[in-house]
MDAnalysis code that builds the backbone (N, CA, C; Angstrom):
import MDAnalysis as mda
import numpy as np

u = mda.Universe.empty(255, n_residues=85, atom_resindex=np.repeat(np.arange(85), 3), trajectory=True)
u.add_TopologyAttr("name", ["N", "CA", "C"] * 85)
u.add_TopologyAttr("resid", np.arange(1, 86))
u.add_TopologyAttr("resname", ["MET", "GLN", "HIS", "THR", "GLU", "ASP", "GLU", "ILE", "GLU", "ARG", "ALA", "ALA", "GLN", "ARG", "PHE", "GLU", "HIS", "LEU", "ALA", "ASP", "GLU", "LEU", "ASP", "PRO", "ASP", "ALA", "VAL", "GLU", "VAL", "ASP", "VAL", "THR", "ASP", "ASP", "LEU", "ARG", "GLU", "VAL", "ALA", "VAL", "ILE", "SER", "GLU", "ALA", "LEU", "ARG", "ALA", "ASP", "GLU", "VAL", "HIS", "LEU", "ARG", "GLU", "THR", "VAL", "ASN", "MET", "ALA", "ARG", "ALA", "ARG", "GLY", "ARG", "SER", "TRP", "ASN", "GLN", "ILE", "ALA", "LEU", "ALA", "LEU", "GLY", "VAL", "SER", "ARG", "GLN", "ALA", "ALA", "ARG", "GLN", "ARG", "PHE", "ALA"])
u.atoms.positions = np.array([
    [105.582, 134.948, 118.642],
    [106.626, 135.350, 119.609],
    [108.094, 135.699, 118.409],
    [108.457, 136.791, 118.683],
    [109.746, 136.764, 117.532],
    [110.678, 136.672, 118.456],
    [112.099, 136.061, 117.669],
    [113.083, 135.448, 118.399],
    [114.269, 136.574, 118.275],
    [115.018, 137.052, 119.102],
    [116.127, 137.669, 119.027],
    [117.216, 137.446, 117.973],
    [118.113, 138.593, 117.473],
    [119.240, 137.880, 116.666],
    [120.094, 136.935, 117.001],
    [120.413, 137.194, 118.683],
    [121.296, 136.258, 119.230],
    [120.643, 135.266, 119.611],
    [119.668, 134.615, 119.661],
    [118.758, 133.399, 119.841],
    [118.534, 132.506, 118.191],
    [118.499, 133.572, 117.180],
    [118.627, 133.055, 115.779],
    [119.704, 132.270, 115.782],
    [120.687, 132.975, 115.867],
    [122.312, 132.581, 115.857],
    [122.691, 131.515, 116.677],
    [122.169, 131.057, 117.865],
    [122.465, 130.096, 118.621],
    [121.774, 129.003, 118.240],
    [120.564, 129.192, 117.254],
    [119.794, 127.751, 116.998],
    [120.228, 127.595, 115.631],
    [120.997, 128.371, 115.104],
    [121.688, 128.052, 113.569],
    [123.042, 127.433, 114.013],
    [123.544, 127.685, 115.129],
    [124.838, 126.967, 115.081],
    [124.644, 125.411, 116.065],
    [123.680, 125.568, 116.732],
    [123.097, 124.009, 117.173],
    [122.804, 123.425, 116.015],
    [122.258, 123.581, 115.070],
    [121.730, 123.121, 114.021],
    [123.122, 122.699, 113.226],
    [124.182, 123.703, 112.834],
    [125.201, 122.947, 112.062],
    [126.088, 122.205, 113.122],
    [126.094, 122.169, 113.695],
    [126.656, 120.711, 114.879],
    [126.007, 119.919, 115.052],
    [124.992, 119.719, 114.867],
    [123.940, 118.484, 114.901],
    [124.257, 117.990, 113.369],
    [123.887, 118.811, 112.496],
    [124.323, 118.321, 110.782],
    [125.616, 117.886, 110.797],
    [126.721, 118.755, 111.465],
    [128.342, 118.191, 111.155],
    [128.057, 116.343, 111.669],
    [127.598, 116.545, 112.887],
    [127.354, 114.764, 113.708],
    [127.000, 113.806, 112.868],
    [125.703, 114.664, 112.125],
    [125.174, 112.955, 111.598],
    [126.211, 112.476, 110.716],
    [125.619, 111.175, 110.976],
    [126.633, 110.226, 110.030],
    [125.302, 109.425, 109.088],
    [125.531, 109.584, 108.077],
    [124.127, 109.392, 106.895],
    [124.613, 107.596, 106.911],
    [124.994, 106.454, 107.261],
    [125.180, 105.592, 107.175],
    [125.077, 105.075, 108.503],
    [124.742, 105.784, 109.524],
    [124.343, 105.543, 110.621],
    [122.694, 105.626, 110.914],
    [122.110, 106.496, 109.993],
    [120.814, 106.536, 110.234],
    [119.780, 105.668, 109.679],
    [118.790, 105.252, 110.333],
    [118.091, 104.002, 109.977],
    [117.393, 104.730, 109.226],
    [116.506, 104.566, 107.946],
    [115.408, 104.948, 107.155],
    [114.743, 103.978, 106.893],
    [113.443, 104.202, 107.977],
    [112.114, 103.572, 107.125],
    [111.200, 103.722, 105.506],
    [111.807, 102.762, 105.068],
    [110.892, 102.659, 103.408],
    [109.963, 102.911, 103.740],
    [108.631, 103.468, 103.374],
    [107.299, 103.131, 103.349],
    [106.719, 103.378, 102.242],
    [107.509, 103.083, 101.045],
    [106.845, 102.501, 99.622],
    [105.542, 101.399, 99.815],
    [105.518, 100.865, 100.689],
    [104.522, 99.669, 100.775],
    [103.093, 100.886, 101.089],
    [103.710, 101.840, 102.229],
    [102.446, 102.386, 102.932],
    [101.944, 103.122, 101.696],
    [102.991, 104.212, 101.284],
    [102.181, 105.083, 99.908],
    [101.410, 104.246, 99.261],
    [101.670, 102.853, 98.668],
    [100.871, 102.421, 97.511],
    [99.820, 101.969, 98.247],
    [99.489, 101.574, 99.591],
    [97.750, 101.197, 99.970],
    [97.426, 102.461, 99.772],
    [97.931, 103.849, 99.996],
    [97.355, 104.875, 99.896],
    [96.870, 105.121, 98.969],
    [97.864, 105.524, 97.743],
    [97.509, 105.670, 96.597],
    [96.313, 104.544, 95.908],
    [96.649, 103.417, 96.191],
    [95.316, 102.200, 95.660],
    [93.856, 102.777, 96.164],
    [94.164, 102.850, 97.792],
    [92.598, 103.200, 98.201],
    [92.113, 104.449, 97.685],
    [93.123, 105.124, 97.095],
    [92.319, 106.666, 96.935],
    [91.779, 106.187, 95.439],
    [92.697, 105.390, 94.899],
    [91.776, 105.025, 93.230],
    [90.709, 104.344, 93.511],
    [90.630, 103.455, 94.364],
    [89.490, 102.509, 94.706],
    [88.356, 103.834, 95.267],
    [88.527, 104.795, 95.746],
    [87.424, 105.639, 96.350],
    [86.827, 106.323, 95.130],
    [87.711, 107.027, 94.267],
    [87.189, 107.446, 92.815],
    [86.623, 106.422, 91.992],
    [87.361, 105.062, 92.052],
    [86.143, 104.542, 91.076],
    [84.953, 104.173, 91.990],
    [85.121, 103.804, 93.055],
    [83.517, 103.662, 93.677],
    [82.436, 104.841, 92.863],
    [83.028, 106.089, 93.265],
    [82.465, 107.249, 92.514],
    [81.862, 107.148, 91.498],
    [83.094, 107.051, 90.869],
    [82.777, 106.604, 89.057],
    [81.397, 105.725, 88.826],
    [81.634, 104.274, 89.769],
    [80.972, 103.341, 89.758],
    [79.402, 103.899, 90.242],
    [79.170, 104.500, 90.934],
    [78.159, 105.014, 91.405],
    [77.293, 105.847, 90.452],
    [78.101, 106.548, 90.033],
    [77.354, 107.817, 88.741],
    [77.052, 106.815, 87.557],
    [78.037, 105.976, 87.218],
    [77.753, 104.931, 85.921],
    [76.564, 104.684, 86.106],
    [76.421, 103.893, 87.691],
    [74.871, 103.052, 87.686],
    [74.019, 103.879, 87.965],
    [73.866, 105.078, 88.401],
    [72.942, 106.309, 88.102],
    [72.243, 106.796, 86.968],
    [73.149, 106.757, 86.162],
    [73.444, 107.040, 84.819],
    [72.524, 105.889, 84.120],
    [72.729, 104.702, 84.258],
    [72.357, 103.734, 83.756],
    [70.474, 103.483, 83.934],
    [70.563, 103.818, 85.034],
    [69.048, 104.061, 85.989],
    [68.451, 104.822, 85.328],
    [68.971, 106.012, 85.079],
    [68.460, 107.146, 84.426],
    [67.729, 106.836, 83.066],
    [68.438, 106.047, 82.089],
    [68.375, 105.931, 80.970],
    [67.298, 104.452, 80.967],
    [66.484, 103.777, 81.899],
    [66.032, 103.316, 81.564],
    [66.301, 101.608, 81.887],
    [67.534, 101.430, 82.500],
    [68.302, 100.301, 82.824],
    [67.356, 99.706, 83.993],
    [66.987, 98.684, 83.773],
    [66.790, 97.516, 85.262],
    [67.782, 97.348, 86.016],
    [67.031, 96.644, 87.096],
    [68.277, 96.058, 88.061],
    [68.952, 95.304, 87.639],
    [68.197, 94.079, 87.007],
    [68.671, 92.885, 86.339],
    [69.515, 93.065, 85.483],
    [69.593, 94.199, 84.799],
    [70.303, 94.423, 83.506],
    [71.960, 95.029, 84.583],
    [71.530, 95.782, 85.445],
    [72.548, 96.032, 85.917],
    [73.466, 95.371, 86.780],
    [72.801, 94.546, 87.441],
    [73.268, 93.430, 88.409],
    [74.372, 92.408, 87.286],
    [73.436, 92.026, 86.038],
    [74.495, 91.339, 85.163],
    [75.558, 92.093, 84.727],
    [75.788, 93.231, 84.461],
    [76.686, 93.807, 84.503],
    [78.088, 93.668, 85.433],
    [77.472, 93.952, 86.429],
    [78.134, 93.905, 88.002],
    [78.752, 92.504, 88.257],
    [78.056, 91.559, 87.824],
    [77.994, 90.237, 88.031],
    [78.087, 89.446, 89.747],
    [76.840, 90.310, 89.906],
    [76.007, 90.235, 91.116],
    [74.596, 90.206, 91.221],
    [73.735, 89.604, 92.285],
    [72.463, 89.568, 92.275],
    [71.933, 90.875, 92.085],
    [70.308, 90.671, 91.539],
    [69.680, 91.773, 91.824],
    [69.365, 92.626, 92.896],
    [69.233, 92.267, 93.788],
    [68.867, 92.374, 95.116],
    [70.117, 93.123, 95.653],
    [71.543, 92.331, 95.254],
    [72.582, 92.875, 95.697],
    [72.716, 94.203, 95.056],
    [72.881, 94.579, 93.948],
    [73.169, 95.529, 93.042],
    [71.951, 96.857, 93.557],
    [70.773, 96.088, 93.622],
    [70.131, 97.110, 94.358],
    [70.110, 97.857, 95.867],
    [70.824, 97.004, 96.346],
    [70.946, 97.340, 98.215],
    [72.030, 97.968, 97.981],
    [73.014, 97.906, 97.203],
    [74.478, 98.954, 96.984],
    [74.035, 99.991, 96.375],
    [73.553, 100.205, 95.737],
    [73.313, 101.502, 94.487],
    [72.245, 102.062, 94.739],
    [70.797, 101.713, 95.318],
    [69.786, 102.322, 95.103],
    [69.810, 103.330, 96.489],
])
């Protein structure tokens, strides 16, 4: 839907009026640094999980036992096998 020149001009004037009335000192800003950090760390964990799976698969392909991998992970053989097999 295309707008007429008059509609565009009226919208621009409304925006200017609203912008002129805006008091920056009265505006409440929701600081989201904590949520941004949660998202960044979550993405890093997903990437690390992918890297860990690839590394475990490579170790298995090179003949490493589940016992050896479990020892490197600090978990039981069964836990390593269940997680990565």
